[in-house]
N, CA, C and O atoms as CSV, one atom per row, in Angstrom:
chain,resi,resn,atom,element,x,y,z
A,1,MET,N,N,0.865,-1.175,0.000
A,1,MET,CA,C,0.000,0.000,0.000
A,1,MET,C,C,0.905,1.229,0.000
A,1,MET,O,O,1.841,1.321,0.794
A,2,ASN,N,N,0.621,2.159,-0.885
A,2,ASN,CA,C,1.477,3.345,-0.956
A,2,ASN,C,C,1.014,4.426,0.017
A,2,ASN,O,O,-0.058,4.327,0.614
A,3,LEU,N,N,1.831,5.445,0.162
A,3,LEU,CA,C,1.561,6.503,1.136
A,3,LEU,C,C,0.258,7.238,0.827
A,3,LEU,O,O,-0.511,7.541,1.739
A,4,ARG,N,N,0.006,7.525,-0.441
A,4,ARG,CA,C,-1.214,8.247,-0.807
A,4,ARG,C,C,-2.456,7.461,-0.399
A,4,ARG,O,O,-3.412,8.023,0.135
A,5,ARG,N,N,-2.430,6.175,-0.653
A,5,ARG,CA,C,-3.571,5.318,-0.301
A,5,ARG,C,C,-3.733,5.235,1.226
A,5,ARG,O,O,-4.852,5.249,1.738
A,6,THR,N,N,-2.624,5.152,1.931
A,6,THR,CA,C,-2.665,5.099,3.398
A,6,THR,C,C,-3.260,6.391,3.955
A,6,THR,O,O,-4.106,6.348,4.848
A,7,LEU,N,N,-2.828,7.531,3.436
A,7,LEU,CA,C,-3.371,8.811,3.895
A,7,LEU,C,C,-4.851,8.942,3.570
A,7,LEU,O,O,-5.625,9.454,4.379
A,8,LEU,N,N,-5.243,8.483,2.390
A,8,LEU,CA,C,-6.653,8.507,2.007
A,8,LEU,C,C,-7.484,7.702,3.007
A,8,LEU,O,O,-8.535,8.160,3.455
A,9,LEU,N,N,-7.016,6.515,3.352
A,9,LEU,CA,C,-7.756,5.681,4.299
A,9,LEU,C,C,-7.769,6.295,5.694
A,9,LEU,O,O,-8.792,6.242,6.377
A,10,PHE,N,N,-6.658,6.875,6.126
A,10,PHE,CA,C,-6.572,7.500,7.442
A,10,PHE,C,C,-7.560,8.665,7.554
A,10,PHE,O,O,-8.318,8.749,8.521
A,11,VAL,N,N,-7.548,9.552,6.571
A,11,VAL,CA,C,-8.463,10.705,6.591
A,11,VAL,C,C,-9.908,10.227,6.498
A,11,VAL,O,O,-10.792,10.790,7.145
A,12,THR,N,N,-10.151,9.201,5.703
A,12,THR,CA,C,-11.502,8.658,5.572
A,12,THR,C,C,-12.012,8.119,6.905
A,12,THR,O,O,-13.164,8.359,7.266
A,13,VAL,N,N,-11.179,7.402,7.632
A,13,VAL,CA,C,-11.588,6.850,8.937
A,13,VAL,C,C,-11.949,7.982,9.894
A,13,VAL,O,O,-12.944,7.894,10.614
A,14,ILE,N,N,-11.152,9.035,9.906
A,14,ILE,CA,C,-11.441,10.192,10.768
A,14,ILE,C,C,-12.780,10.823,10.382
A,14,ILE,O,O,-13.604,11.117,11.249
A,15,LEU,N,N,-12.995,11.029,9.088
A,15,LEU,CA,C,-14.251,11.634,8.631
A,15,LEU,C,C,-15.452,10.737,8.930
A,15,LEU,O,O,-16.505,11.227,9.338
A,16,VAL,N,N,-15.301,9.449,8.733
A,16,VAL,CA,C,-16.392,8.513,9.026
A,16,VAL,C,C,-16.760,8.593,10.500
A,16,VAL,O,O,-17.937,8.703,10.842
A,17,ALA,N,N,-15.765,8.539,11.371
A,17,ALA,CA,C,-16.033,8.610,12.808
A,17,ALA,C,C,-16.703,9.931,13.172
A,17,ALA,O,O,-17.657,9.954,13.950
A,18,PHE,N,N,-16.203,11.030,12.610
A,18,PHE,CA,C,-16.773,12.342,12.922
A,18,PHE,C,C,-18.230,12.419,12.489
A,18,PHE,O,O,-19.089,12.804,13.282
A,19,PHE,N,N,-18.522,12.057,11.239
A,19,PHE,CA,C,-19.880,12.208,10.742
A,19,PHE,C,C,-20.849,11.191,11.346
A,19,PHE,O,O,-22.046,11.466,11.432
A,20,LEU,N,N,-20.357,10.030,11.762
A,20,LEU,CA,C,-21.229,9.119,12.511
A,20,LEU,C,C,-21.595,9.744,13.856
A,20,LEU,O,O,-22.746,9.674,14.285
A,21,PHE,N,N,-20.622,10.348,14.511
A,21,PHE,CA,C,-20.862,10.968,15.818
A,21,PHE,C,C,-21.826,12.152,15.709
A,21,PHE,O,O,-22.827,12.205,16.425
A,22,VAL,N,N,-21.529,13.098,14.818
A,22,VAL,CA,C,-22.401,14.284,14.741
A,22,VAL,C,C,-23.751,13.928,14.124
A,22,VAL,O,O,-24.771,14.513,14.486
A,23,GLY,N,N,-23.763,12.979,13.202
A,23,GLY,CA,C,-25.035,12.549,12.617
A,23,GLY,C,C,-25.931,11.902,13.662
A,23,GLY,O,O,-27.132,12.165,13.712
A,24,TRP,N,N,-25.335,11.050,14.500
A,24,TRP,CA,C,-26.096,10.410,15.582
A,24,TRP,C,C,-26.687,11.473,16.497
A,24,TRP,O,O,-27.860,11.401,16.863
A,25,ASN,N,N,-25.876,12.456,16.865
A,25,ASN,CA,C,-26.378,13.518,17.740
A,25,ASN,C,C,-27.520,14.293,17.088
A,25,ASN,O,O,-28.528,14.573,17.737
A,26,LYS,N,N,-27.371,14.635,15.828
A,26,LYS,CA,C,-28.439,15.388,15.151
A,26,LYS,C,C,-29.713,14.555,15.033
A,26,LYS,O,O,-30.818,15.094,15.083
A,27,ALA,N,N,-29.558,13.261,14.878
A,27,ALA,CA,C,-30.719,12.386,14.720
A,27,ALA,C,C,-31.421,12.101,16.046
A,27,ALA,O,O,-32.635,11.899,16.069
A,28,PHE,N,N,-30.663,12.082,17.161
A,28,PHE,CA,C,-31.251,11.600,18.410
A,28,PHE,C,C,-31.154,12.530,19.611
A,28,PHE,O,O,-31.912,12.355,20.565
A,29,ALA,N,N,-30.266,13.499,19.609
A,29,ALA,CA,C,-30.102,14.362,20.791
A,29,ALA,C,C,-31.289,15.308,20.938
A,29,ALA,O,O,-31.975,15.625,19.967
A,30,SER,N,N,-31.513,15.744,22.157
A,30,SER,CA,C,-32.583,16.715,22.396
A,30,SER,C,C,-32.192,18.067,21.799
A,30,SER,O,O,-31.009,18.351,21.612
A,31,LEU,N,N,-33.174,18.883,21.507
A,31,LEU,CA,C,-32.888,20.206,20.945
A,31,LEU,C,C,-32.040,21.072,21.877
A,31,LEU,O,O,-31.137,21.758,21.398
A,32,PRO,N,N,-32.294,21.066,23.191
A,32,PRO,CA,C,-31.400,21.836,24.069
A,32,PRO,C,C,-29.944,21.348,24.006
A,32,PRO,O,O,-29.011,22.149,24.066
A,33,ASP,N,N,-29.762,20.030,23.885
A,33,ASP,CA,C,-28.395,19.519,23.748
A,33,ASP,C,C,-27.780,19.971,22.428
A,33,ASP,O,O,-26.620,20.381,22.395
A,34,LEU,N,N,-28.534,19.900,21.355
A,34,LEU,CA,C,-28.025,20.339,20.053
A,34,LEU,C,C,-27.649,21.818,20.087
A,34,LEU,O,O,-26.636,22.218,19.513
A,35,ALA,N,N,-28.461,22.622,20.758
A,35,ALA,CA,C,-28.148,24.055,20.888
A,35,ALA,C,C,-26.854,24.235,21.684
A,35,ALA,O,O,-26.017,25.066,21.334
A,36,ARG,N,N,-26.697,23.464,22.741
A,36,ARG,CA,C,-25.493,23.563,23.567
A,36,ARG,C,C,-24.248,23.138,22.780
A,36,ARG,O,O,-23.170,23.700,22.974
A,37,TYR,N,N,-24.394,22.150,21.895
A,37,TYR,CA,C,-23.270,21.662,21.085
A,37,TYR,C,C,-22.983,22.570,19.886
A,37,TYR,O,O,-21.955,22.412,19.227
A,38,GLY,N,N,-23.876,23.512,19.600
A,38,GLY,CA,C,-23.673,24.424,18.474
A,38,GLY,C,C,-24.076,23.833,17.130
A,38,GLY,O,O,-23.555,24.237,16.091
A,39,SER,N,N,-24.999,22.882,17.146
A,39,SER,CA,C,-25.444,22.269,15.900
A,39,SER,C,C,-26.239,23.256,15.058
A,39,SER,O,O,-27.132,23.940,15.558
A,40,TRP,N,N,-25.902,23.322,13.774
A,40,TRP,CA,C,-26.607,24.241,12.883
A,40,TRP,C,C,-28.032,23.800,12.609
A,40,TRP,O,O,-28.847,24.607,12.161
A,41,THR,N,N,-28.354,22.533,12.867
A,41,THR,CA,C,-29.691,22.034,12.553
A,41,THR,C,C,-30.760,22.537,13.524
A,41,THR,O,O,-31.949,22.305,13.303
A,42,ILE,N,N,-30.353,23.225,14.598
A,42,ILE,CA,C,-31.364,23.798,15.493
A,42,ILE,C,C,-32.154,24.891,14.790
A,42,ILE,O,O,-33.235,25.264,15.245
A,43,TRP,N,N,-31.627,25.406,13.689
A,43,TRP,CA,C,-32.305,26.460,12.935
A,43,TRP,C,C,-33.257,25.885,11.887
A,43,TRP,O,O,-33.900,26.636,11.154
A,44,LEU,N,N,-33.349,24.560,11.814
A,44,LEU,CA,C,-34.226,23.885,10.848
A,44,LEU,C,C,-35.454,23.334,11.568
A,44,LEU,O,O,-35.433,23.174,12.788
A,45,PRO,N,N,-36.530,23.038,10.820
A,45,PRO,CA,C,-37.623,22.276,11.429
A,45,PRO,C,C,-37.063,20.949,11.968
A,45,PRO,O,O,-36.155,20.367,11.376
A,46,VAL,N,N,-37.607,20.487,13.078
A,46,VAL,CA,C,-37.057,19.318,13.773
A,46,VAL,C,C,-36.910,18.115,12.846
A,46,VAL,O,O,-35.861,17.472,12.837
A,47,THR,N,N,-37.927,17.807,12.079
A,47,THR,CA,C,-37.879,16.632,11.204
A,47,THR,C,C,-36.762,16.761,10.183
A,47,THR,O,O,-36.058,15.789,9.908
A,48,LEU,N,N,-36.595,17.936,9.625
A,48,LEU,CA,C,-35.524,18.153,8.653
A,48,LEU,C,C,-34.156,18.036,9.328
A,48,LEU,O,O,-33.233,17.446,8.766
A,49,GLY,N,N,-34.028,18.590,10.518
A,49,GLY,CA,C,-32.774,18.473,11.257
A,49,GLY,C,C,-32.419,17.030,11.556
A,49,GLY,O,O,-31.258,16.637,11.448
A,50,ARG,N,N,-33.418,16.235,11.933
A,50,ARG,CA,C,-33.191,14.801,12.183
A,50,ARG,C,C,-32.783,14.092,10.888
A,50,ARG,O,O,-31.915,13.220,10.899
A,51,ALA,N,N,-33.416,14.474,9.775
A,51,ALA,CA,C,-33.065,13.877,8.480
A,51,ALA,C,C,-31.621,14.208,8.094
A,51,ALA,O,O,-30.930,13.374,7.509
A,52,VAL,N,N,-31.168,15.406,8.415
A,52,VAL,CA,C,-29.765,15.771,8.163
A,52,VAL,C,C,-28.849,14.819,8.937
A,52,VAL,O,O,-27.850,14.341,8.402
A,53,GLY,N,N,-29.192,14.550,10.187
A,53,GLY,CA,C,-28.395,13.620,10.977
A,53,GLY,C,C,-28.327,12.243,10.346
A,53,GLY,O,O,-27.255,11.645,10.245
A,54,TRP,N,N,-29.479,11.744,9.923
A,54,TRP,CA,C,-29.498,10.435,9.261
A,54,TRP,C,C,-28.691,10.446,7.971
A,54,TRP,O,O,-27.980,9.486,7.673
A,55,SER,N,N,-28.798,11.536,7.199
A,55,SER,CA,C,-28.041,11.600,5.938
A,55,SER,C,C,-26.539,11.619,6.215
A,55,SER,O,O,-25.765,11.035,5.456
A,56,GLU,N,N,-26.116,12.289,7.302
A,56,GLU,CA,C,-24.699,12.292,7.649
A,56,GLU,C,C,-24.226,10.885,7.998
A,56,GLU,O,O,-23.124,10.488,7.618
A,57,MET,N,N,-25.047,10.136,8.713
A,57,MET,CA,C,-24.655,8.761,9.057
A,57,MET,C,C,-24.605,7.867,7.817
A,57,MET,O,O,-23.681,7.069,7.663
A,58,VAL,N,N,-25.591,7.999,6.939
A,58,VAL,CA,C,-25.602,7.190,5.709
A,58,VAL,C,C,-24.386,7.530,4.840
A,58,VAL,O,O,-23.732,6.633,4.307
A,59,CYS,N,N,-24.088,8.817,4.700
A,59,CYS,CA,C,-22.929,9.220,3.905
A,59,CYS,C,C,-21.628,8.746,4.546
A,59,CYS,O,O,-20.705,8.344,3.838
A,60,ALA,N,N,-21.540,8.787,5.867
A,60,ALA,CA,C,-20.335,8.324,6.556
A,60,ALA,C,C,-20.103,6.840,6.290
A,60,ALA,O,O,-18.991,6.428,5.960
A,61,VAL,N,N,-21.158,6.042,6.435
A,61,VAL,CA,C,-21.028,4.601,6.189
A,61,VAL,C,C,-20.668,4.353,4.727
A,61,VAL,O,O,-19.801,3.529,4.434
A,62,THR,N,N,-21.318,5.052,3.817
A,62,THR,CA,C,-21.030,4.892,2.390
A,62,THR,C,C,-19.589,5.270,2.080
A,62,THR,O,O,-18.895,4.551,1.361
A,63,LEU,N,N,-19.142,6.390,2.617
A,63,LEU,CA,C,-17.761,6.831,2.415
A,63,LEU,C,C,-16.786,5.775,2.939
A,63,LEU,O,O,-15.805,5.438,2.276
A,64,GLY,N,N,-17.066,5.265,4.123
A,64,GLY,CA,C,-16.180,4.271,4.722
A,64,GLY,C,C,-16.149,2.950,3.981
A,64,GLY,O,O,-15.087,2.345,3.838
A,65,LEU,N,N,-17.288,2.499,3.513
A,65,LEU,CA,C,-17.342,1.207,2.820
A,65,LEU,C,C,-16.855,1.295,1.381
A,65,LEU,O,O,-16.276,0.341,0.864
A,66,ALA,N,N,-17.085,2.429,0.732
A,66,ALA,CA,C,-16.736,2.551,-0.685
A,66,ALA,C,C,-15.264,2.862,-0.915
A,66,ALA,O,O,-14.727,2.527,-1.971
A,67,THR,N,N,-14.604,3.487,0.039
A,67,THR,CA,C,-13.221,3.917,-0.179
A,67,THR,C,C,-12.267,2.758,-0.477
A,67,THR,O,O,-11.502,2.854,-1.437
A,68,PRO,N,N,-12.274,1.678,0.290
A,68,PRO,CA,C,-11.300,0.620,0.006
A,68,PRO,C,C,-11.713,-0.362,-1.089
A,68,PRO,O,O,-10.945,-1.268,-1.412
A,69,VAL,N,N,-12.902,-0.208,-1.666
A,69,VAL,CA,C,-13.408,-1.196,-2.614
A,69,VAL,C,C,-13.171,-0.733,-4.052
A,69,VAL,O,O,-13.683,0.310,-4.458
A,70,PRO,N,N,-12.400,-1.500,-4.823
A,70,PRO,CA,C,-12.188,-1.150,-6.227
A,70,PRO,C,C,-13.519,-1.099,-6.981
A,70,PRO,O,O,-14.401,-1.929,-6.756
A,71,GLY,N,N,-13.652,-0.135,-7.860
A,71,GLY,CA,C,-14.858,0.003,-8.665
A,71,GLY,C,C,-15.960,0.799,-8.001
A,71,GLY,O,O,-17.023,0.985,-8.594
A,72,LYS,N,N,-15.735,1.275,-6.786
A,72,LYS,CA,C,-16.772,2.013,-6.055
A,72,LYS,C,C,-16.380,3.473,-5.818
A,72,LYS,O,O,-16.900,4.110,-4.902
A,73,ALA,N,N,-15.480,4.001,-6.623
A,73,ALA,CA,C,-15.057,5.397,-6.467
A,73,ALA,C,C,-16.240,6.342,-6.635
A,73,ALA,O,O,-16.275,7.398,-6.003
A,74,TRP,N,N,-17.201,5.986,-7.470
A,74,TRP,CA,C,-18.358,6.863,-7.675
A,74,TRP,C,C,-19.173,6.997,-6.391
A,74,TRP,O,O,-19.728,8.062,-6.121
A,75,LEU,N,N,-19.251,5.923,-5.596
A,75,LEU,CA,C,-19.959,5.996,-4.312
A,75,LEU,C,C,-19.220,6.902,-3.333
A,75,LEU,O,O,-19.829,7.697,-2.618
A,76,ARG,N,N,-17.879,6.763,-3.314
A,76,ARG,CA,C,-17.062,7.619,-2.454
A,76,ARG,C,C,-17.265,9.084,-2.847
A,76,ARG,O,O,-17.433,9.947,-1.985
A,77,ARG,N,N,-17.247,9.351,-4.130
A,77,ARG,CA,C,-17.432,10.728,-4.606
A,77,ARG,C,C,-18.823,11.251,-4.262
A,77,ARG,O,O,-18.959,12.393,-3.823
A,78,ALA,N,N,-19.841,10.445,-4.451
A,78,ALA,CA,C,-21.213,10.881,-4.147
A,78,ALA,C,C,-21.376,11.200,-2.670
A,78,ALA,O,O,-21.953,12.228,-2.316
A,79,ALA,N,N,-20.868,10.319,-1.801
A,79,ALA,CA,C,-20.967,10.563,-0.363
A,79,ALA,C,C,-20.159,11.792,0.029
A,79,ALA,O,O,-20.623,12.624,0.808
A,80,GLY,N,N,-18.951,11.905,-0.512
A,80,GLY,CA,C,-18.100,13.057,-0.205
A,80,GLY,C,C,-18.715,14.372,-0.662
A,80,GLY,O,O,-18.696,15.356,0.077
A,81,LEU,N,N,-19.254,14.394,-1.865
A,81,LEU,CA,C,-19.880,15.624,-2.373
A,81,LEU,C,C,-21.128,15.986,-1.577
A,81,LEU,O,O,-21.388,17.164,-1.332
A,82,THR,N,N,-21.893,14.989,-1.176
A,82,THR,CA,C,-23.069,15.252,-0.343
A,82,THR,C,C,-22.660,15.873,0.986
A,82,THR,O,O,-23.301,16.812,1.458
A,83,LEU,N,N,-21.596,15.351,1.590
A,83,LEU,CA,C,-21.131,15.909,2.861
A,83,LEU,C,C,-20.503,17.294,2.681
A,83,LEU,O,O,-20.589,18.130,3.581
A,84,ILE,N,N,-19.879,17.542,1.537
A,84,ILE,CA,C,-19.370,18.893,1.247
A,84,ILE,C,C,-20.536,19.878,1.178
A,84,ILE,O,O,-20.471,20.963,1.756
A,85,LEU,N,N,-21.596,19.501,0.473
A,85,LEU,CA,C,-22.785,20.370,0.400
A,85,LEU,C,C,-23.381,20.572,1.796
A,85,LEU,O,O,-23.839,21.667,2.125
A,86,ASN,N,N,-23.374,19.527,2.607
A,86,ASN,CA,C,-23.838,19.615,3.982
A,86,ASN,C,C,-23.028,20.661,4.748
A,86,ASN,O,O,-23.598,21.469,5.482
A,87,GLN,N,N,-21.721,20.649,4.585
A,87,GLN,CA,C,-20.867,21.588,5.312
A,87,GLN,C,C,-20.986,23.008,4.781
A,87,GLN,O,O,-20.835,23.964,5.542
A,88,ILE,N,N,-21.251,23.163,3.496
A,88,ILE,CA,C,-21.505,24.493,2.941
A,88,ILE,C,C,-22.787,25.059,3.543
A,88,ILE,O,O,-22.841,26.229,3.922
A,89,ALA,N,N,-23.826,24.213,3.628
A,89,ALA,CA,C,-25.079,24.645,4.262
A,89,ALA,C,C,-24.842,24.986,5.726
A,89,ALA,O,O,-25.346,25.993,6.221
A,90,ALA,N,N,-24.073,24.147,6.421
A,90,ALA,CA,C,-23.776,24.400,7.837
A,90,ALA,C,C,-23.070,25.737,8.001
A,90,ALA,O,O,-23.423,26.524,8.879
A,91,ALA,N,N,-22.082,25.995,7.169
A,91,ALA,CA,C,-21.354,27.266,7.253
A,91,ALA,C,C,-22.287,28.435,7.001
A,91,ALA,O,O,-22.190,29.466,7.667
A,92,GLY,N,N,-23.188,28.282,6.045
A,92,GLY,CA,C,-24.156,29.347,5.756
A,92,GLY,C,C,-25.064,29.626,6.947
A,92,GLY,O,O,-25.308,30.783,7.289
A,93,PHE,N,N,-25.560,28.574,7.573
A,93,PHE,CA,C,-26.412,28.763,8.753
A,93,PHE,C,C,-25.639,29.372,9.915
A,93,PHE,O,O,-26.143,30.258,10.607
A,94,HIS,N,N,-24.412,28.896,10.129
A,94,HIS,CA,C,-23.594,29.469,11.204
A,94,HIS,C,C,-23.345,30.955,10.949
A,94,HIS,O,O,-23.474,31.774,11.859
A,95,ALA,N,N,-22.991,31.298,9.722
A,95,ALA,CA,C,-22.710,32.703,9.399
A,95,ALA,C,C,-23.968,33.559,9.546
A,95,ALA,O,O,-23.909,34.672,10.069
A,96,ALA,N,N,-25.093,33.043,9.089
A,96,ALA,CA,C,-26.349,33.799,9.157
A,96,ALA,C,C,-26.782,34.070,10.596
A,96,ALA,O,O,-27.509,35.027,10.862
A,97,HIS,N,N,-26.337,33.229,11.514
A,97,HIS,CA,C,-26.734,33.387,12.916
A,97,HIS,C,C,-25.583,33.881,13.793
A,97,HIS,O,O,-25.624,33.754,15.016
A,98,GLY,N,N,-24.562,34.442,13.158
A,98,GLY,CA,C,-23.463,35.053,13.891
A,98,GLY,C,C,-22.567,34.077,14.622
A,98,GLY,O,O,-21.857,34.468,15.549
A,99,GLU,N,N,-22.584,32.822,14.228
A,99,GLU,CA,C,-21.759,31.794,14.878
A,99,GLU,C,C,-20.460,31.603,14.087
A,99,GLU,O,O,-20.166,30.511,13.599
A,100,MET,N,N,-19.704,32.672,13.976
A,100,MET,CA,C,-18.519,32.661,13.117
A,100,MET,C,C,-17.417,31.724,13.614
A,100,MET,O,O,-16.565,31.307,12.829
A,101,SER,N,N,-17.423,31.394,14.886
A,101,SER,CA,C,-16.392,30.499,15.413
A,101,SER,C,C,-16.524,29.080,14.849
A,101,SER,O,O,-15.585,28.290,14.943
A,102,ALA,N,N,-17.674,28.752,14.268
A,102,ALA,CA,C,-17.867,27.412,13.698
A,102,ALA,C,C,-17.331,27.303,12.269
A,102,ALA,O,O,-17.119,26.199,11.768
A,103,ILE,N,N,-17.115,28.430,11.620
A,103,ILE,CA,C,-16.722,28.419,10.202
A,103,ILE,C,C,-15.373,27.713,9.958
A,103,ILE,O,O,-15.262,26.977,8.978
A,104,PRO,N,N,-14.350,27.903,10.800
A,104,PRO,CA,C,-13.099,27.173,10.543
A,104,PRO,C,C,-13.269,25.653,10.549
A,104,PRO,O,O,-12.626,24.957,9.764
A,105,GLN,N,N,-14.130,25.136,11.427
A,105,GLN,CA,C,-14.379,23.694,11.431
A,105,GLN,C,C,-15.024,23.270,10.120
A,105,GLN,O,O,-14.645,22.253,9.539
A,106,ASN,N,N,-16.005,24.050,9.649
A,106,ASN,CA,C,-16.641,23.723,8.373
A,106,ASN,C,C,-15.620,23.752,7.239
A,106,ASN,O,O,-15.631,22.882,6.367
A,107,ALA,N,N,-14.743,24.747,7.252
A,107,ALA,CA,C,-13.722,24.868,6.197
A,107,ALA,C,C,-12.765,23.675,6.222
A,107,ALA,O,O,-12.415,23.137,5.172
A,108,LEU,N,N,-12.343,23.264,7.416
A,108,LEU,CA,C,-11.452,22.108,7.527
A,108,LEU,C,C,-12.137,20.844,7.024
A,108,LEU,O,O,-11.533,20.055,6.297
A,109,LEU,N,N,-13.387,20.650,7.405
A,109,LEU,CA,C,-14.117,19.466,6.947
A,109,LEU,C,C,-14.305,19.473,5.439
A,109,LEU,O,O,-14.187,18.432,4.792
A,110,ILE,N,N,-14.597,20.644,4.873
A,110,ILE,CA,C,-14.730,20.738,3.415
A,110,ILE,C,C,-13.412,20.370,2.746
A,110,ILE,O,O,-13.403,19.633,1.760
A,111,ALA,N,N,-12.297,20.877,3.275
A,111,ALA,CA,C,-10.986,20.571,2.690
A,111,ALA,C,C,-10.678,19.071,2.775
A,111,ALA,O,O,-10.210,18.479,1.803
A,112,LEU,N,N,-10.938,18.462,3.927
A,112,LEU,CA,C,-10.678,17.021,4.084
A,112,LEU,C,C,-11.596,16.198,3.185
A,112,LEU,O,O,-11.164,15.231,2.558
A,113,LEU,N,N,-12.866,16.592,3.132
A,113,LEU,CA,C,-13.806,15.872,2.262
A,113,LEU,C,C,-13.424,16.022,0.791
A,113,LEU,O,O,-13.511,15.062,0.026
A,114,ALA,N,N,-13.007,17.209,0.401
A,114,ALA,CA,C,-12.573,17.416,-0.986
A,114,ALA,C,C,-11.368,16.539,-1.298
A,114,ALA,O,O,-11.253,15.996,-2.397
A,115,THR,N,N,-10.482,16.405,-0.336
A,115,THR,CA,C,-9.294,15.570,-0.538
A,115,THR,C,C,-9.678,14.118,-0.791
A,115,THR,O,O,-9.197,13.514,-1.750
A,116,VAL,N,N,-10.529,13.553,0.046
A,116,VAL,CA,C,-10.879,12.135,-0.143
A,116,VAL,C,C,-11.843,11.939,-1.305
A,116,VAL,O,O,-11.970,10.833,-1.829
A,117,THR,N,N,-12.521,13.005,-1.706
A,117,THR,CA,C,-13.470,12.890,-2.817
A,117,THR,C,C,-12.766,12.939,-4.169
A,117,THR,O,O,-13.192,12.270,-5.110
A,118,VAL,N,N,-11.700,13.718,-4.275
A,118,VAL,CA,C,-11.084,13.929,-5.591
A,118,VAL,C,C,-9.742,13.234,-5.777
A,118,VAL,O,O,-9.185,13.276,-6.875
A,119,ILE,N,N,-9.202,12.592,-4.738
A,119,ILE,CA,C,-7.933,11.881,-4.925
A,119,ILE,C,C,-8.136,10.817,-5.989
A,119,ILE,O,O,-9.038,9.986,-5.887
A,120,PRO,N,N,-7.285,10.848,-7.017
A,120,PRO,CA,C,-7.438,9.832,-8.060
A,120,PRO,C,C,-7.111,8.446,-7.510
A,120,PRO,O,O,-6.336,8.309,-6.564
A,121,PRO,N,N,-7.708,7.425,-8.112
A,121,PRO,CA,C,-7.446,6.066,-7.635
A,121,PRO,C,C,-5.972,5.708,-7.783
A,121,PRO,O,O,-5.268,6.263,-8.626
A,122,VAL,N,N,-5.523,4.786,-6.965
A,122,VAL,CA,C,-4.145,4.323,-6.994
A,122,VAL,C,C,-3.959,3.385,-8.175
A,122,VAL,O,O,-4.819,2.551,-8.459
A,123,GLU,N,N,-2.831,3.526,-8.862
A,123,GLU,CA,C,-2.533,2.660,-10.003
A,123,GLU,C,C,-2.236,1.236,-9.539
A,123,GLU,O,O,-1.549,1.028,-8.538
A,124,SER,N,N,-2.757,0.268,-10.273
A,124,SER,CA,C,-2.418,-1.120,-9.971
A,124,SER,C,C,-1.125,-1.477,-10.698
A,124,SER,O,O,-0.604,-0.664,-11.461
A,125,LYS,N,N,-0.604,-2.673,-10.474
A,125,LYS,CA,C,0.659,-3.095,-11.099
A,125,LYS,C,C,0.527,-3.202,-12.615
A,125,LYS,O,O,1.527,-3.080,-13.322
A,126,LYS,N,N,-0.662,-3.422,-13.123
A,126,LYS,CA,C,-0.875,-3.520,-14.559
A,126,LYS,C,C,-1.000,-2.140,-15.201
A,126,LYS,O,O,-1.113,-2.032,-16.422
A,127,GLY,N,N,-0.981,-1.087,-14.385
A,127,GLY,CA,C,-1.072,0.255,-14.930
A,127,GLY,C,C,-2.493,0.759,-15.041
A,127,GLY,O,O,-2.721,1.901,-15.442
A,128,LEU,N,N,-3.450,-0.080,-14.689
A,128,LEU,CA,C,-4.843,0.324,-14.753
A,128,LEU,C,C,-5.318,0.674,-13.353
A,128,LEU,O,O,-4.868,0.104,-12.359
A,129,SER,N,N,-6.204,1.594,-13.305
A,129,SER,CA,C,-6.765,1.999,-12.019
A,129,SER,C,C,-7.695,0.901,-11.526
A,129,SER,O,O,-8.463,0.341,-12.309
A,130,PRO,N,N,-7.632,0.580,-10.209
A,130,PRO,CA,C,-8.583,-0.399,-9.689
A,130,PRO,C,C,-10.016,0.131,-9.705
A,130,PRO,O,O,-10.963,-0.641,-9.551
A,131,ASN,N,N,-10.178,1.421,-9.887
A,131,ASN,CA,C,-11.509,2.023,-9.939
A,131,ASN,C,C,-11.894,2.409,-11.362
A,131,ASN,O,O,-12.893,3.097,-11.571
A,132,GLU,N,N,-11.115,1.974,-12.329
A,132,GLU,CA,C,-11.378,2.348,-13.708
A,132,GLU,C,C,-12.775,1.903,-14.134
A,132,GLU,O,O,-13.217,0.795,-13.830
A,133,GLY,N,N,-13.432,2.771,-14.825
A,133,GLY,CA,C,-14.779,2.490,-15.283
A,133,GLY,C,C,-15.835,2.857,-14.291
A,133,GLY,O,O,-17.024,2.671,-14.549
A,134,SER,N,N,-15.425,3.377,-13.155
A,134,SER,CA,C,-16.433,3.739,-12.156
A,134,SER,C,C,-16.619,5.229,-12.109
A,134,SER,O,O,-17.429,5.726,-11.327
């Protein structure tokens, strides 16, 4: 396994753990707890906020399962892009409500997600990408 692939997997594991954690909280925590944690979904209708939590968990699992599997780069990209859009929305809500201290976290997550979403597949020994055709 080369260094690029190792870093991709390392960053992916961190992102999966993070989005499972925050997604679980958005899906199940009480609104006062979400407000205390600084969750942007407190500004949404409750059902929509809960759906955001579930979508974060689904994307986290998809990102984690698709990353090491040859031929599933499109799933990794779809999950990563969905989470990037999620973080853009989060940053917008934080900014609109004067929660500027949350923006650096959103920016870091966008950068990490962009990295795992756009890293080209690793070349196999035959010179073909293991994700070729996906």
